C-alpha positions in Angstrom: 81.2 -68.1 38.1 77.8 -69.8 38.8 76.0 -69.2 42.1 72.3 -68.9 43.0 71.2 -65.5 44.1 70.3 -66.9 47.6 73.7 -68.5 48.1 75.5 -65.3 46.8 73.4 -63.1 49.2 74.4 -65.5 52.1 78.1 -65.1 51.3 77.9 -61.3 50.8 76.1 -61.0 54.1 78.9 -62.7 55.9 81.5 -60.3 54.2 79.4 -57.3 55.0 79.2 -58.3 58.7 83.0 -58.6 58.6 83.8 -55.3 56.9 80.8 -53.0 57.3 79.1 -51.2 60.0 75.6 -52.0 60.6 72.9 -49.4 60.9 71.3 -49.1 64.3 68.9 -52.0 64.9 66.7 -50.3 67.4 65.0 -47.9 65.1 63.6 -47.4 61.5 66.9 -46.4 59.7 64.9 -45.1 56.6 63.0 -42.6 58.6 64.8 -39.5 60.0 64.3 -38.5 63.6 64.3 -35.1 65.1 68.0 -34.1 65.6 69.2 -36.4 62.8 71.5 -34.9 60.2 69.5 -34.5 56.9 71.5 -34.8 53.7 69.3 -32.8 51.4 71.9 -31.2 49.1 71.6 -31.9 45.5 75.0 -30.5 44.7 77.8 -30.5 47.3 78.3 -27.5 49.3 81.8 -28.4 50.5 85.3 -26.9 50.6 88.0 -28.5 48.1 89.5 -30.5 51.1 86.0 -31.7 52.3 84.9 -32.8 48.9 88.2 -34.6 48.4 87.6 -36.4 51.7 84.2 -37.5 50.5 85.7 -39.0 47.4 88.5 -40.6 49.3 86.1 -42.2 51.8 83.8 -43.4 49.0 86.8 -44.9 47.0 88.2 -46.7 50.1 84.9 -48.5 50.6 84.6 -49.2 47.0 88.1 -50.8 46.6 87.4 -52.8 49.8 84.5 -54.3 47.9 86.6 -54.7 44.8 88.8 -57.1 46.7 85.9 -59.7 46.4 84.4 -58.3 43.0 81.4 -56.7 44.8 82.1 -53.3 43.1 81.2 -54.9 39.8 79.0 -57.7 40.4 77.4 -58.0 36.9 80.7 -57.0 35.0 83.0 -59.8 33.3 85.6 -61.3 35.3 88.4 -60.0 33.0 87.7 -56.5 34.5 87.7 -57.6 38.2 83.9 -58.2 38.2 82.0 -61.4 39.1 80.1 -62.0 35.8 76.8 -62.4 37.6 73.4 -61.0 36.9 71.6 -57.8 37.8 69.5 -59.9 40.3 72.8 -60.7 42.1 73.6 -57.0 42.1 70.2 -56.0 43.4 70.5 -58.6 46.2 73.8 -57.1 47.2 72.4 -53.6 47.1 69.6 -54.6 49.4 72.2 -56.1 52.0 74.4 -53.1 51.6 71.5 -50.8 52.6 71.6 -52.3 55.9 75.1 -50.7 56.6 76.5 -47.4 57.0 78.1 -46.5 53.6 79.8 -43.5 52.5 78.0 -40.4 51.0 77.7 -40.5 47.1 79.6 -38.1 44.8 78.7 -37.3 41.1 82.3 -37.9 39.9 82.2 -41.4 41.3 78.8 -42.1 39.7 80.1 -40.6 36.4 83.2 -42.8 36.4 81.7 -46.1 37.3 78.2 -45.9 35.9 78.9 -43.7 32.8 82.5 -43.8 31.4 83.4 -47.3 32.2 80.5 -48.8 30.2 81.1 -46.3 27.4 84.7 -47.4 27.3 83.4 -51.0 27.2 81.1 -50.2 24.3 83.5 -48.2 22.0 87.0 -49.0 23.3 89.7 -50.9 21.5 91.0 -53.9 23.2 94.0 -51.9 24.4 91.8 -49.2 25.8 89.5 -51.7 27.6 92.7 -53.1 29.2 93.9 -49.8 30.1 90.8 -48.1 31.5 87.8 -50.3 32.4 89.2 -52.1 35.5 90.8 -48.9 36.9 87.6 -47.0 36.3 85.5 -49.7 38.0 87.7 -49.6 41.0 88.0 -45.8 40.9 91.7 -46.0 40.9 91.1 -43.4 38.2 88.3 -41.0 38.2 86.9 -39.5 35.0 84.9 -36.5 34.2 82.5 -35.7 31.3 83.8 -33.0 29.0 80.6 -32.3 26.9 78.8 -29.1 27.4 80.3 -25.8 26.3 79.0 -22.1 26.9 77.4 -22.1 23.5 76.4 -25.8 23.3 74.5 -27.1 26.3 71.1 -28.7 25.5 72.2 -28.4 21.8 75.3 -30.5 22.5 75.8 -31.3 18.7 76.5 -27.6 18.2 79.7 -27.7 20.2 82.8 -26.0 18.9 85.8 -27.3 20.9 88.1 -28.2 18.1 90.2 -31.3 17.5 92.7 -31.1 14.6 94.7 -34.2 13.4 98.5 -33.7 13.5 100.1 -36.9 12.5 99.6 -39.5 15.3 98.2 -36.7 17.6 95.2 -34.5 18.0 95.4 -30.9 19.0 92.6 -29.7 21.1 91.5 -26.1 21.4 88.3 -24.7 23.1 86.5 -24.6 26.4 84.1 -27.0 28.3 81.8 -26.0 31.1 79.7 -27.6 33.9 82.2 -30.5 34.1 81.3 -32.2 37.6 84.3 -33.1 39.6 86.9 -32.2 37.1 89.1 -30.7 39.7 89.6 -34.2 41.2 89.6 -36.2 38.1 92.6 -38.3 36.4 90.8 -38.4 33.2 88.1 -36.9 31.0 85.8 -38.2 28.3 86.0 -35.4 25.7 83.6 -34.8 22.8 85.3 -32.3 20.3 84.6 -31.0 16.7 86.9 -32.7 14.2 85.3 -31.7 10.9 83.8 -28.4 10.5 82.7 -29.2 6.9 80.3 -32.1 8.0 76.8 -31.5 9.5 77.0 -30.8 13.2 76.0 -34.4 14.3 78.5 -36.0 11.9 81.7 -34.0 12.6 82.5 -34.9 16.1 85.0 -37.2 17.6 85.5 -38.8 21.3 88.7 -38.9 23.3 89.9 -40.0 26.7 92.1 -37.0 27.9 94.4 -37.2 30.8 94.3 -34.4 33.5 97.7 -35.2 35.1 99.2 -31.9 33.8 96.1 -29.8 34.4 97.0 -26.3 35.5 100.6 -26.8 35.1 102.6 -24.1 33.0 102.6 -24.9 29.4 100.3 -28.0 29.7 97.6 -26.6 27.5 94.8 -27.5 30.0 93.3 -25.4 32.7 90.6 -26.4 35.2 88.7 -23.6 37.0 85.9 -24.5 39.7 82.7 -22.6 39.4 80.9 -21.1 42.5 77.4 -22.4 42.7 74.4 -20.4 44.3 74.1 -23.2 46.7 77.6 -22.6 47.9 79.9 -25.4 46.6 82.2 -25.7 43.7 81.2 -29.1 42.2 81.3 -27.7 38.6 84.2 -26.5 36.5 85.3 -24.9 33.4 88.0 -26.7 31.4 90.1 -24.8 28.8 92.2 -26.3 26.2 95.0 -24.3 24.4 96.9 -26.5 21.9 96.5 -29.5 24.3 97.8 -32.6 22.5 96.1 -36.1 22.8 97.6 -39.3 21.0 95.3 -41.0 18.5 95.5 -44.2 20.6 93.2 -42.3 23.2 90.7 -41.6 20.5 87.3 -43.4 21.7 85.4 -44.9 18.8 85.9 -43.9 15.1 86.8 -40.6 13.7 83.5 -38.6 13.1 81.4 -40.8 15.5 81.6 -38.7 18.6 77.9 -38.1 18.7 77.3 -41.9 19.1 79.7 -42.0 21.8 78.1 -39.1 23.5 74.5 -40.4 23.2 75.7 -43.7 24.7 77.3 -42.0 27.7 74.0 -39.7 28.1 71.9 -42.9 27.9 73.7 -44.2 31.0 73.4 -40.9 32.7 69.6 -40.8 32.2 69.1 -44.2 33.1 68.0 -44.7 36.7 66.8 -48.3 36.3 69.7 -50.0 38.3 71.0 -48.0 41.1 74.4 -49.4 42.2 73.9 -48.6 45.9 71.2 -48.3 48.3 72.6 -44.7 49.1 70.0 -42.2 48.6 69.9 -40.1 45.6 70.8 -36.4 46.1 68.1 -34.0 47.5 66.4 -36.3 50.0 63.3 -38.6 49.5 59.7 -39.4 50.7 61.0 -40.3 54.2 62.7 -36.9 54.5 59.6 -35.1 53.4 57.3 -36.9 55.7 59.6 -36.7 58.8 59.7 -32.8 58.0 55.9 -32.6 57.7 55.3 -34.6 61.0 57.9 -32.5 62.8 56.1 -29.4 61.7 52.7 -30.6 62.6 51.2 -30.3 59.2 50.1 -33.9 58.6 46.5 -33.4 59.6 46.0 -30.4 57.3 43.6 -31.7 54.3 45.4 -29.7 51.7 48.9 -30.5 52.9 47.9 -34.1 53.0 47.0 -33.9 49.3 50.4 -32.2 48.5 52.1 -35.0 50.5 50.2 -37.6 48.6 51.4 -36.1 45.4 55.0 -36.4 46.5 54.4 -40.1 47.6 52.7 -41.0 44.3 55.6 -39.3 42.2 58.1 -41.4 44.1 56.3 -44.6 43.5 55.7 -43.8 39.7 59.4 -43.1 39.5 60.3 -46.5 41.0 57.8 -48.4 38.7 59.2 -46.6 35.6 62.7 -47.4 36.5 61.9 -51.1 36.9 60.3 -51.1 33.6 63.3 -49.3 32.0 65.5 -52.0 33.7 63.6 -54.7 31.8 63.9 -52.9 28.6 67.7 -52.3 29.0 68.5 -56.0 29.7 69.9 -56.1 26.2 72.7 -53.8 27.2 72.8 -50.0 26.5 69.9 -48.1 28.1 67.3 -47.0 25.5 65.5 -43.8 25.3 63.1 -44.9 27.9 65.8 -43.5 30.3 64.7 -40.0 29.4 61.3 -40.6 30.9 62.9 -41.7 34.2 65.1 -38.7 34.1 62.1 -36.5 33.6 60.0 -38.0 36.5 63.1 -37.7 38.8 63.6 -33.9 38.0 60.0 -33.1 38.2 59.8 -35.0 41.6 62.6 -33.0 43.0 60.9 -29.8 41.9 57.7 -31.1 43.6 59.4 -31.8 46.7 60.9 -28.3 46.8 57.7 -26.7 46.2 55.9 -28.6 48.9 58.8 -27.8 51.4 58.4 -24.2 50.6 54.7 -24.5 51.4 55.4 -26.3 54.7 58.5 -24.2 55.8 57.6 -20.8 54.4 60.1 -18.2 55.6 61.7 -20.5 58.0 63.5 -22.1 54.8 65.5 -19.0 54.3 67.5 -18.5 57.6 69.5 -20.9 59.7 67.9 -20.6 63.1 69.1 -23.9 64.2 65.5 -25.5 64.1 65.6 -28.9 62.8 64.3 -29.6 59.2 64.2 -26.1 58.1 67.5 -24.6 56.7 68.6 -28.0 55.5 65.9 -27.8 52.8 67.3 -24.6 51.4 70.1 -26.7 49.6 67.4 -28.8 48.0 65.4 -25.9 46.8 68.6 -24.1 45.4 69.9 -27.2 43.7 66.8 -28.8 42.1 66.7 -26.4 39.1 70.1 -27.6 38.1 69.1 -31.1 37.3 66.3 -29.8 35.0 69.4 -28.9 32.8 72.0 -31.4 33.7 72.2 -34.6 31.5 70.0 -32.9 29.0 67.3 -30.4 29.7 63.6 -31.3 30.4 62.7 -30.1 26.9 65.3 -32.3 25.3 64.0 -35.3 27.3 60.6 -34.6 26.1 61.7 -34.6 22.5 63.4 -37.8 23.0 60.4 -39.4 24.6 58.1 -38.0 21.8 60.3 -39.0 18.9 62.2 -42.1 19.9 59.6 -43.8 22.3 56.1 -42.5 21.0 57.2 -42.3 17.5 56.1 -38.7 16.9 57.4 -36.8 14.0 60.8 -34.9 14.7 61.0 -31.3 15.3 61.9 -29.3 12.0 65.7 -28.6 11.9 66.8 -25.9 9.4 70.6 -26.9 10.0 70.0 -30.6 9.5 72.4 -31.1 6.5 74.2 -27.8 6.9 77.9 -27.9 7.4 78.8 -26.9 11.0 81.0 -23.9 9.8 77.9 -22.5 7.9 75.5 -22.5 10.8 75.0 -19.1 12.4 76.8 -18.9 15.8 
């Protein structure tokens, strides 16, 4: 398909007018007004049914877009996309931002933005045919099965075992912090397949089905984890002699670390947002609206703090555009870690400024606008300093792979995993 960005945008605008609901034209839709609902939660604080409804609503809109290929504009046509450029995608995003679109969900983002490109990078032809289009349309949702109780930031130290048994693999172990696993049809699993190899060399990746999860004798159990912000977005996943056919192995045996790094590269990459929907936790407009409502914008110290937030948001945007240019070759590079760092530091800064503005009113739901809503941001922000690789890991990546600094000393570099003290 060959079409100019301008002609594509004109066609997309007609489609959006037909199928979407425009935002009100009589006000600035980006700036919240007193009484408006503020969506400031970083992690969902919803019941199971409410969270399922969010996913269903999001999938319905996404699948409606898929009827015209607008869900995967820059993906090849064989996977239901349009085979166009990132510029076409950004043009659609700008137009879609003028319409009321469903609330985002992390499982959706993981499925479309992380797992689908990873399968495209490492999958066999049969796996690509089986998964990619279904993941891109969210007919199937897919969770990450990476972190473990003893292997979070040091993901390469994971111990969930995958042992070959003929044409199958037998999985035993535990995963944790798996966002949305209770709603997923599939999971991308990284498991230890060779205990005699160094920890980075002895892992293998799989696509594992969730259809039998929590059924007697299935060998898979999913347990939601209650978060301090109230929701249960995260899960533990337990495997007990769970069998996976070798046809669901993703990439070569022993190359699971490369698969994991590819997925994590997409997770840390904020260079190409797929929608104009706000990121979790609010943005500059929410901060400014809150400051105005509480009458602190004339205070010189607070003005300086607000300027820090504004500057932080602008630097993030410029960094992400730079990362987008560097990532045009395909897989995002280590520069994505810089964007991830700036994002988590920016969220922490917003939370600190809100604490300065609101004080004790942040801690009780009195009904006053733009107070209690910020509680979910403050409680959730620390989580993203860990999710997707801790801040410390991101700094190591930037230092070693972007700046070319010497790597940190590693005593276990060439030690077989089984001989590393646990």
